[in-house]
N, C-alpha and C positions, 0 to 999 in steps of 0.2 A: 513146134513148141520146144523150147529148151528144157531138158530134164534137170531136176534139182537133186543134189546128193542127199544121202540118208541123214547126215547131221542137219541139213537145212530144214527138214521137217520139224525139228525141235523148236525152231523159231516160231512156227505157226502154233505149235502146242503151247509154247510159252505165253504168247499173246492171249490165246484162248483161256488158259488156266488163270492167268492174272486177272483178266477182265471178268471172268465168271466168278472168281473168288471175291473180288471187290464188290461186285453187284450183289452177290448173295449176302455178304456181310452187311452191306448198307441197307438193303431192301428186304431182308428176310430174317428169320430167327435161326437159320441153319448155320450157326457159328462154327461148329466142329467141321462140317463139310467145307466151309469157306477156308478154314485153316489148312485142311488137307489139300485142297486145290492150290493154295498158295505154296505149299510144300512141293507139289508136283510142278508148278510153274518155275520155282527156283531150281529144281533138279533139271528140268529141261533146258533152262537158260545156261546153267553151269556146264551141263553136258555138251551143249552146243559150243560154248567158248573153249572147252577142253579139247574139242575136235578141230579147232581152226588151224593149229600149227602141228604138223607131224614131225616134230623134232623136239629134243630136250633142250631147255634153256641153259645157258652157261651158269648163272648164279641163282640158286644153287641146285637146281633141279637135276642136272646130269649127275652130280655127285650122290645125291640122295637116291636116285633111281639105280645107279650102279651098285651101291652098297646093298640096297634092298634086293636087287637081282641076285647078288652073291649070297644073301641070306636065305634065298629060297631052298638051298641045299643044306645050309648050316645056320639056323636062326640064332645060335648063340655064339657065332663067330662073325661079327660085322667086319667086312674087309672092303677096302677100295681096290687094292690089288689082290685078287683071289689067289694068284700064283705069281708072287714077286720073283722076278728072274734076276734083276740086277740090284745093287745096293739101293736102299731107300731110306728116307728120313722117318724114323718111327714116331716122331712127335710133330710131324707136319700134316695138318688136316687134309691138304690137297695132294699129298704124295705118299702117305703112310699105307702100310699093308693093313694092319688092324686099325679100324676106324671107329673111334669112340667120341667123335666130335659132338655128336648128339645122342641122347638116350634112344633106346631101340623101338619104342612102341609104334611110332608112326611108320618106321621102316618095316616092322613086322606086318603092319596093315597093307603096305604097298607090296610086300613080298607075297602075302596071301592072295591079293588081287591078281598078281601076275601068275600065280599058281593056277588060279581059276580061269582067267581070261587070256593068258598068254603074255609073253614079254613084248610089250608095246607101250606107246605113250599114254593111251587111254587107260590102260590098266594101272599105270603109275598114278594117274590123276584121279581115278574113280573114287578112292577113299575120301579125298578132299571134297569132291563133288557131293558125295553123300553126306559128309559131316556138315558142310555148308548148308545143305538143304534141311538137315535136321535142326539146325539153329533156328529155323523159322518156328518150329513147334516149341522149342525151349524158350525162346524169347516171348512168344505169345503167352505161355503158361506163367512165366515169371511176372510179366506185365499184368495178367489177369488177377493173380493173387496179391500183388503189391498195389495195384491201382484198380483197373477194371478191364473188361473185355475190349473196349474200344482202344484204350492206350496200348494194350498188349498186341492187338491186331495192327494198329498203325506202326508200332515199332518193328514187328515182324515183317510187315510189308516193305517198309523203307530199308531195313537191314538186308533183306533178301535181294535188293537191287543195288547194293553197294559196289561201285566200280572197283574200289581198292581191294575189297575182300575177294571178289570174283577173280581178279587178276592174280592175286596171291594163290588162290585155289587151283588155278590152271598152270602155275609155275612161272608166270611172267616176271614177277618181282622176286628178289632174293629172299631167302629164308622160307619161301613158298609153303610146301606141305607141312613142314614142321610147325610153322606158326598157325596154320589152319587147325591142325590137331590140338595145339596148345590152347587156342581160343575155344575149341569145341569142348575139351575136357574141363577147362576152368568154368565154362558156362554150365556144363553138366553139374559140377559141384555146387555152383550158386543156385541152380534150379532145385537140386535135392535139398539144399539148405533152406530155401524158401518153402518148399513142400513140408519140411519138418517143422519149421516155425509156425506154419499155418495149421497143420494137422496134429502135431505133437506125437505122431506115430514113430516109434523108435526104429522102425525098419529103415527109415531115411538116414539114420546115423551111419548105417553100413554103406549106403550108396554115396553119401558125402565123402566118407573116407576112401571108398573105391575110386571115385572120379578124381579126387585130389591126388591120390597115389598115381593114377594114370597120367595126370598132368605133369607130375614130377618125372615120370618115365618118358615124357616127351621133351621137357626143357627145364630140368632141374628144379630147385626149391621154390621158385616163385609160384610153382604149381600149388603150393599150400596156401595161396592167397585167401581162400574162403575162411580160413581160421583167423586171419587178421581182422576181418570185418565182424566175424562172430564174437571174438573176444571184446572188441570195441563195443558191440551191442550189449554185452553182459555188464561191462563195468560202467556204462552210462545209463543203465536202467536199474533203479533201486531194487525192485522186486526180483529181478534176475540176479543181481549182484549178491544178494543175501541168501541165495539158494545153492546148496551144494550140488544139486542135480544139474544146474547150469554148467558147472565145470566138469562133472563126471561124464555128461553127455558129449561134450566137446572132446574130452579125453578119449572116449570110445572111438570117435571118428578119426582122431589123430592116430590112434593105435592101428586102426584098419589101414590108413594111408601108409603108415610105416611098413606094415606087413606087405603092402603091394610093391613099394619101390625099393626097400632096403635090400632084398635078396640080390637084385641086379648089381647094386653098388658093391656088395660084398664079393659077388662072383667075379666082377671085372678087376677088383683089387687083387684077388688071388690069382686069377687066370692071366691077366694082362697088367701087371703092376706098373711098368714103366709108362705105358700109354694112359692108363687110368689116372695115375697121379698127375701126369702132365695136364690132362683135361680138367681135373679138379682145380689145379692151380690157375689154369687159363680162365676158368669161370670167375674166380675171385679177381683175376687181373682185369676183367671187363669192367668191374666196378671202380678199380683203383687207377687204371691206366687206359689210354686210348689204344684200342686194338685195331690193326689193319686200317688205320686212318679214318675210322668212323667216329669223328669228333663232332662237337656242337656246343653252342653257348647255353646259357641258363634257360633261354626261351625256346630251345630246339623242339621239345615235345609239344609245347603250346602251339608253335607255328606248324608243326607236323599234322595238327588236326585238319588243316587244309588238304593235306595229301590223303588222309584217311577218309574224311567225310566230304571233301570237295566243296566248291562253291565260291571261292575267292578269299581275299585277305580278311574279310569280316567274319568268316566261319569260326575261328577260335573264340571270338567274343560272343557269338551267338551260342556256341556250345556251353560256355560258362553260364550264360543267361538261362539256357535250357535246364541246367541243374537246379536253378531256383524254382522252376515249374515242377521239376521232379520232386523237390522237397515239399512243395505246397500241395501237390495232388495225391501223394501217397496216402493210402488208407491204413497201411500197416507201418506204424512209425518205427518200431524196432528193426524191421527188415530194411526200411528206408535208410536208417542210420548206418546199418552194416554195409549196404551197397555203396553209399556215398563215401564211407571211410575207405572202402576198397579203391575207389577212384583216387582219393587223396593219397593213399599209400603207394599205389602204382606210379603216379606221376611224381611223387616226392622221390621214390627210390630211383627211378630212371633219370630224373633230373640231376640227382647227386652223382649218378654213375658217370664215369668219364667217357665210356664207349656209348655212342648213341646211334640208333637206327630208327626210322619212322615206325616200323611195325612193332617195336617193343611194347607200346601201350595199346596195341590192337585188342588185347584181352578185355579191355573195358568197353569195347564197341557196343555190346548189347545194352549196357547201362546208359550209354549216350544215346542210343536209338530210342530207348524208353524215355529219356529226357526230352528228345526232340518230339516224340509222340505226345508227351505231356503238354508241351507248348502248342502243338497242333490241336490237341483236344480242347484246350481253352479257347482257341480260335473257333473251333467247330461249335462249342457251346454258345459263344457269342453270336455266331451265325444263326443258330437255332432260335436264340432269343429274338433276334431281329426279324427272322422269318417265322415267327411262332405259328402263324396260321397257314403257312405254306410249307408243310413238312416235306412234301415231295421235292420241291425246289431246293430246300435246304440239304436234303440227302444227295441230290444230284450235284450240287455245288461242292459238297464234301468229297464225293467221289472224284470229281474233276480235280480238286485240289490235291487229293492223295495221289492220283495217277500222274499229275504234273510233277509233284515232288519226287515220286519214284523214278520217272523218266530222267529228271535232272540228276538224281543220285547215280544212275547207271552210266551216264556220260558216254553216249554213243560215239561222239566224235573221237574221244580218246581211244575207245575200243577199236574203232576203224584204223586209227593210226598205228596202234600197237600191233595189229595183225594184218596190215595191208602190205602186200609186196610192192605195190606201186609206190606207196609213200616211202617205204624203207629202202628203195633202190638208191636213194641219195647217200645213206650211210651204210647200206648193204648188210646190216646185222641179220635181219630176218631172211633175206634172200640168200646170203652167203651160207648161213647155217643150214638152211633148208636144202640147198644144193649139195652141201658136203654130206649131209645125212643120207640123201638119196644115193650118193656114190658109195657110202659105207654099206648100205643095204644091198646095192647091186654087186658089191665086191664079194659078198658071201655066196652069191650064186655061182661064181666061177672059181672062187678060192675060199675054202673054209678049213683052216687048219689051226686048232687050238694050241698046237705046238709052236706056232709062229710068234715072232716078236716084231712089232712095228715101231719104227723110229721116225724122227723128224716130223712129228705131227704139228699142226698149228698150235700155238699156245692155248692151253686150257681146253683143247678138244679131245684129249686122250681119254677122259671118262666116257664121252659120247662114243668114241671108236670101240672101246671095250664093251660098252653096253650093246651096241648093234652087231659087232662081229664075234665077240667071245674071245678075241685074241688080246694078248697083253700089248699095251701101247705106251710109249714114252714120248715126251715132248722135247727131248734133247738129242744132241748128236753124240753117239758113243765114240770112244777112242778105240784104237787098234787092239788094245788089251781086252776090252769088252767084247769086240768082234770075235777074237780068237777064242775067248772063253765060251761064247755062245755056240761056236762051231763045234767045240769039243763036247758040248752037251747036246749036239745034234738038233739045235734049234733052227727053224726056218727064219731067215732074217729078211725083213721087208723095209724099204725106205719109201716114204711119201715124198713127192717132189724130187724129180731126178736131176734138177739143176743145181749147180754150185756145190756139188758133193766133193769131199776130199778124195784124193786119188786112191787111198786104200779102200775106199768104198766104191767109187765110180768105176775102177778097173777090175773089181772083183765080180766075175760073172756068176758066182754062186749066190750073190745077193740080188734079190728081186727089187727092182725100182719101179714105182708106180707114179705116174704124173696125175695124181688124183686131184690136185689143186689147180690144174690147168685144163683149159678147153682143148 
């Protein structure tokens, strides 16, 4: 009998947890246990997917992982090149020494994970796996307070099986762990906002501000999104609009968020003035200009709903329709208005922005899953009415419908293609990257010198090399002046690929040449 690997066990756990969770929710009163089992199912699934590929992806996981690794020793000095040896471009996000292209919170999380679990791919991805799993609980709670337990559970169930979110969480899509953390902290701020509006307990004001500030520490000022919906809720509700307390409570949360994110902004402006000012300008440039060819027309984010939620060309129209069910089913009208305004604000902002990427609007995914769940809930209520005297059959059909939708959301065929070596042999992305990383890891067993400098790496693989070997790596061919300078500094010089090297390198016996890209 063939043995299965440790990660494979998680698939069996995933199926068991999801099935038992759905059965418990549909046929018993143990709702909290059902949600907990759903959390465990989502964690096992994401953990399994995160273990499929034992290498870091090009865009952008390898950059984030390398910076996080360097921050393990100095959390307040984010660097791509921890020890820059040759001249570098201080304002180029993929070549700079000081790396401020993204705020630090998600990098700190990854650095802490590697401190605990070692420097490896799973430790890099574990914070995203955990945050994605916790979204189950947050989505359920928001849904329960805004609608009812059934809509909250349906939304949490479907969201936990989102192909797009899972692939971002394991680093397969660009912006990867940064966007997962952004989604998580914005959802946390929305959850705290819903809790506050439901209970009026002012302790939630501190948590709203804390989580909004954390979101800014992941991806700039859009992290303050919760306050846009909150303000809209106030001005459109007469009783709230005329109460000073409505504004002072929001001001308290805003003040807390500022206390969370502002110290870092002040710190980098003082410590790294050139790099920080460049990044501030680049963020504004994303709205006014197309950056790195990420362009799109007015309908870009509308059509991108198909990428995020899957299902075909009709999905964007179904998502808009589902918002109507969201509006109709919400029992808490002020919260409903705030959440729907957030959707409007996010899509308006990113539609007007010149730079466009599919994951920009991902932060509204929990709201859309609640909207889908609202539509599903209406269908279930109709089914209950038709089968009024056959409750068991109605529950069984509801369970079957939920499981079918969840399976469709996960998109097993795409997952297989994304992570299958057989499929990827034709364009060699997965297989080539995997083979290269194996060689980098093997190289450290017979040669491990942090004083070494590696040149002639394949384009965009130098972060991977530095992550796995600890040596400084460059993707260009140095000139003779650079070589002589490095020799004077007693650096060990290594070249990958010993073919077609210039004579001043090929004939220099002191330079080590490795045929790492050749069999």
